[in-house]
N, C-alpha and C positions, 0 to 999 in steps of 0.2 A: 702565603700568610693564612694560616688556618683560623677558624673562628675561635678555637680554644686559646690560641696564641694571643689573639686580639683581646679576649676577655681577661686573661691573666695579666696581660700587659696593662690594660686599663685599670684593673684593680690595684696593681702595684704602683702605677703612676698616681692614681687617685689617693692612695695612702700617703705617699710622699707629699703631695700638695696639701692634703688635709693637715698634716703636722706643720707645714709652713704657715698656712693660714691660721692654725690654732695658736701659733706663736704670736702673730699679730693680734689676734683676738684677746688672748690673755694679757698681753702687754697693755693693750688699750684699756681693758677693764681695770687693770692695776693702777693706771694713772687717771682714771675717772672719765675716760672718753666713751661715749655711748656707741655701740655697734648696731647699726640698723639691719645688716644682713650678713650672714656667714654662709658661704656657698662652696660646695665642692662641685666643680664643673661649671661650664659657661652656658649661656643661652637661657631660654625659657625654663623656669623650674618645673620639673616633673613631680617633685615632692617638696612640700614646704610646710613649716609649722612655726608659729610665732610663740616664743616663750619670753615673757617680760617685754623688754624693749627690742629684742633681737628676733629676726625671722631667719630660721635655719632652712637652707635650700639644697636640693640636689639638682644640678643643672642638666640640661638635655645633652650637652656635649661633655663627656666625663674626662676631659683633658684640661687641666688647669683648675682655677678656682679664684675666689676673691673674698675679701673681708671689707665690707663697706661700712665706714664709720660716719657718724653724723657730721655733715658739712665738710668732708675731706676733699671734695672736688669743687667746692663752691668758690672758685677763685675770683669770680666777677660779681658775687652777690654783695648785698649791702652790708652784711655782717663783716665780711672780710675787709671791705673798704673802710668801715668804721674802725676795725682793728688797726689798720694802717694809720688811722688818725688818732689812735690811742684809746679808742672805746672798745671794751672787751665784748666779744660775741657771746651768744647764749652759752650758759654753763653746760658742760658735757659735750660741746662741739669740739671737733678735731682741732680747730684753730684757736680755741680757748685755752688749750693746753700749752705749756711752755715748750720752747724749742727742745729742751733736754728730754721732756716727756715724749715728744714726737720722734726724737732720735731713738729712744727706747722702743717705741712701737715699730719703727722701721727695722730696727735690729732684731726684734723678736722673731720674725719669720725665719731668716737665715740661721739664727741661733738655735731654734727648735729643730731645724733640719740637721744641724750638727749633733744636737742631743739625741735625736732619733737614730742617727747612724751609730752613735756610741752605744745606745741601748741595744740595737740589733746585733752589733758585733760582740758586745759583752755577753749577750745570751748565747751567741754562736760559740764563742770560745769557752763559755762556762759549761755548755753541753759537751763540747768536743766534737771533732769530725775527722774523717779520713781524707787524705790527699792522695789521689791516684796519679803517680808519676814514676819516672825511672830514677836510677841513682845518678851520681854526679859525673859519670863518664860521658864524653861527648864525641861526636863525629863531625868532622869539618864539612860544612855545607858545600864547599867547593868541590868535594869529591862526588857530590850528588848533582850539582847544577853545572859544573865546569867553570863557574865564575869565581873571582877572588874576592874575599871579604876581609874585614879587619882582623879576624882570627888568623888568617894566613900571614898577613903582614906582621902580626905580633909574635909569630913563631909557634902557634898552637899546632898540635898533631892529633890525628884521630886516635882515640884510646886514652887521651889525657883525662885524668880525674881531677876536676876543679875542687880545691879544698877551701880557698878563701877568695872573696871578692871585696876589694877595698877594706880589708881588715876584718870582714865578717865571714864566719865559717858557713859553708854550705854543704849539705849532705845529699841533696837531690836536685833534679833538673828544675823543679818548681821554684826552688830557692835561687837557682842560677838566673832564671827569668826575672824573678822578683827584684834581684839586685842589679839587673842590667837595663831592663826595658825603659825605666824612667830615670836612670842615673844621668845627671847632667854634666858630670865631670868629663873633661876632654881626654884625660889619661887616667885609666883605672888600674891600680895594681892588682894582679891576679896570681895566686899561688896554685900550682898544679903538681900532681904526682905523676911521674912518667917512668915506667919500668923500675919502680922502687926508689927513684930519686926525686927530690923536691926541686922544682924549677920555678923561678920567679919571673913573671912577664908583665909587660905594660900594654894595655889595649885601649884603642880609641873607638868607641862605638860609633856606628854610622846611623844617621837619622833616616828613617823610612818616611819618605815624603807623602806616602798615601795614608799612613795611620798615625804618624807623629811619634811612633815608638822608636826606640833605639835597638839596634841589633849588632851582633858581633860575628855572625856567620857560623854558628854551631847548632847541631841537632842532637836530640837525645839518643843515647846508645841503648838499644833494646836487645837483650840477649835472645837468640833464636830458640826460645823455649815455648812450646805450644801450650796455651792455657785452655782453649776450647776448640773443638771441632764442630762446625755447624752441621746440624742434622741433614742427612741425605745429600751432603756436598760431595764434590769430587775427592776431597781429601779423606773423608770418611770411607768412601767406597774403595779408596786405594789402601786403606788399613792404618792410616796415621791415627794416633790417640793423644789425648791430653797428657802432658808431661814429657812427650818426646822432645829430644834436643836435636835440632838439625845441625849436623856437623859438616856437611859438604853438599854441593849441588853441581852436577856434571863434573865431578872430580875437583872442583875448586872449593877451598875451605870457606866455611861460613862462620864469621865471628859475630855478626849482628844481623838484624833484620834488613838493613840497607844492602848488605852483601847479597842476601837472599833475593831482594827485589831487583837488584841490578842483574844478577845472573838469570833470573826468570825472564826479565825483559829481553835479554839477549838470546835466550833459547829459541831455536828455530823449529826443530822437529820434535824434540822431546826434552823432558826435564827429569833427571835421575837424582833423587834425594837420598842421602845416607843419614840415618838417624841413630841416636843412642837412646835405648829404652831400658832404664834400670841396669845399665852396664852391658846390655846386649845390643850388638850392632845389626841394623837391618836396612833394607832399601825399598823404595817405591819408585815407580816410573809413571810419569804423566805424559801421555801422547799429545800430539799436536791439537787434537780436538779438545783436550782437557784444559789447554792453556788459553783458550779464548775468553774465559770468564774468571770469576772468583774461585779460588781453590777451596775456600771455606775454613781457612786457618786464622785463629785469633791468638795473638802473642800475649805472653804473660807480662803484666804490668804490676809493679809493687804498690802497696799502699802504706802510707805513713800516718800514724795516729798522733794527733796533737796532744800535748801534755794535759794532765788534769789540773785545772786551776780552781782555786777557792773563789768565793764570791768577790772578794776584793781583788784577787788576782785577775779574774776574768774582766772586771771593770777596768782595771789598769791596762789589760791587753786591748780592750775595746777602745779606750782613749788613745792608746799608742797606735793602733791600726787606723783609727779615724784621723789622727794627726798626720800620719804618713800619707794617707789618701788626700787629705786637704792640701798638704804641701805639693804633692804631685799634681793636683788639679790646678793650683795657682801657677806652678812652674810650666805646666802644659800650655797655658795661655801665651807664653812667650813664643811657642812654636808657630803660632798663627802668623808671625812676622818673619818666619824663616823659610818660606817657600813651600810649605807642605800643601798637599792637595786638599783644599778646604771642603770640597764636595764629598771627599772620602772621610776626612777626619771630624767634620762637624755634623752632628746628628740632630735632626729635628724631632718633634714629638711623635711623628708617625714611625720613624725608625726606632726611636727609643721604646715606644710601645711594643713594636714587633720584637725587638731584641730582648726586652724583659720577658715577654711571653715565650719566646723561643728558648731562653735560658731555663725557664721554669719547666717547660714540657720536656726538653732534652734531659735536664737534670733528673726529674722524677721518672723519666723513662729508664734511667740507670739505677733507680732505687730511691726510696724516700729520703735517706740520709744525704745522698748527693744532691737531690733536688732541693732539699731544704737549705743546704749550705749555699748552693748556687744562687737561689733567689734572694736569700738574706744578704749575701755579699753584693749582688747587683743592685738591690734596692738601696743598700747603704751607700754604694757608689753614686747612684743617681741623687740621693738626698744630699750628699756632700757637694756634688756638682751644682745642684740647685742653690745651695748656700753660697758657693763661690760666685756663680753667675749673678745672683741678686745683689751681691755686695760690690759689683763693678760700679764705678762712679759715673754712671750714665743716667740721663734724665729718665724719670718715671720708675727706674729700678730703685730698690731700697738703698743701695749705696749712693746713688745720685741725690736722693731725698736727704740722706744724712749729711752730705756735703752742703746742701742748701740750708739745712737747719743750723749747721755749725756757723755758716756765714751770718745767719740771722742772729745767733748768739753774740758773735763778734761785733756786729753792727748795732745790736740792741734794738732792732726794729725789723719787722718782717719785710720781705722783698715786695716790690710793687705788684699788685694783682696781674697787670698786663705781662710783667716779666715771668710770673709763675705760669700763666697761660701759655706763653711762648715756650718756656722751658719744658712743660709737659707735652706740648704739641711736638716739639723736636724729639722728645723721648719716644713718643708714639710712632713717629716716622722711622726712627732708628730701629726700634724693636720690630715693627712691622716689616721693614726691609730685611732684617736678619731672619725673621720667620719665613719670609718668602724664599730667601736664599737656602735656608735649611730644608724647606719643603721641596725645593727643586733638587737639592742633593739627595733627599729621601727618595724622590721619584726615580732619579738616575740610579740610585743604589738598587732598587727593586727591578729596574729594567736590566741592569747588569746581571742580577741573580737569575 
């Protein structure tokens, strides 16, 4: 984990938390609740400034944040006991507000996370971006690993071109992944083109117990066309050039890059490549000493440009993508009870920070456009995940507080202060336990790396 990864990750996570707490802050001010402190980050403030009633802070630990409202945690103070007896506490206090107002305040944070994601994705789709992927032809993973997968049982064949998944047209491998990875249907109809004929298949994705994603056992088909030859590499010294099409290796035909990898791996003494260069056939030979490391060949991958959307079109697309991610996030919670490896699938703040920074650095390493798209999509994903997690009906989380206030509305009187204290303490224990578990998973993740 490099320093730049950490810094970028902390910045991204801090922005997500800022919008969450901003939602609470604005909702509180809207209903007349005084906010004593608005902080991004926890711990002792390293920067603070008081404006009006509110002190704005930057915490020492830039993961998380909080919005402290007047009297929000005073469950045992005299004002709250008086409220239970029908005497209203001081005006502007959290508990002086109606249950409906407090529900609005609790909902404000998750809602702003969702709005923030919509804003980010709307900007991204409004600007437009390139997706680097292959076309919709596939290779059976079983031909690479030797194991059988759902695609084998469903009757797929290497070279099939997937045209539709569950009634949705797909034109590239990115769209194939997008329609399979989070699809919860047990049997998914798939239409493929095979040797000029249309074939209709049914496939049952398999749950990956490590990641929680669903897989069918296909890999992307990459044509053996050279995009780039690395400077001073073995391939450059042998005379290969960008644009060359590898047509055979050791007299075996090469249809895709997996064919190339398989034959190269099996080569013992030498590897003879036959290539097509603008209609001219040539050959290069790699000796045993050349096969010990990288040859220096980078294969050609296509790019797909997103459509040009208007302002309203991009907002619509942002809402659509946010909704899709929201549904996937909610659905993914069900996987926690289906035997997946929680230490792999559940990420804590350390791993999220690292992943966010890594996505940014790797993306910008491939170009500003790719880096911008990668970080925007990841930050939007984390923002929606924070929205979903905070709406869980657990004590101390926003969802748990909303349930508590709904009960208060039904009973027409607040819960007993002792019950509130126990309710919040249980929430603290649950959240702290989950944080410890996630932290342990983060540590094991980095040890495995």
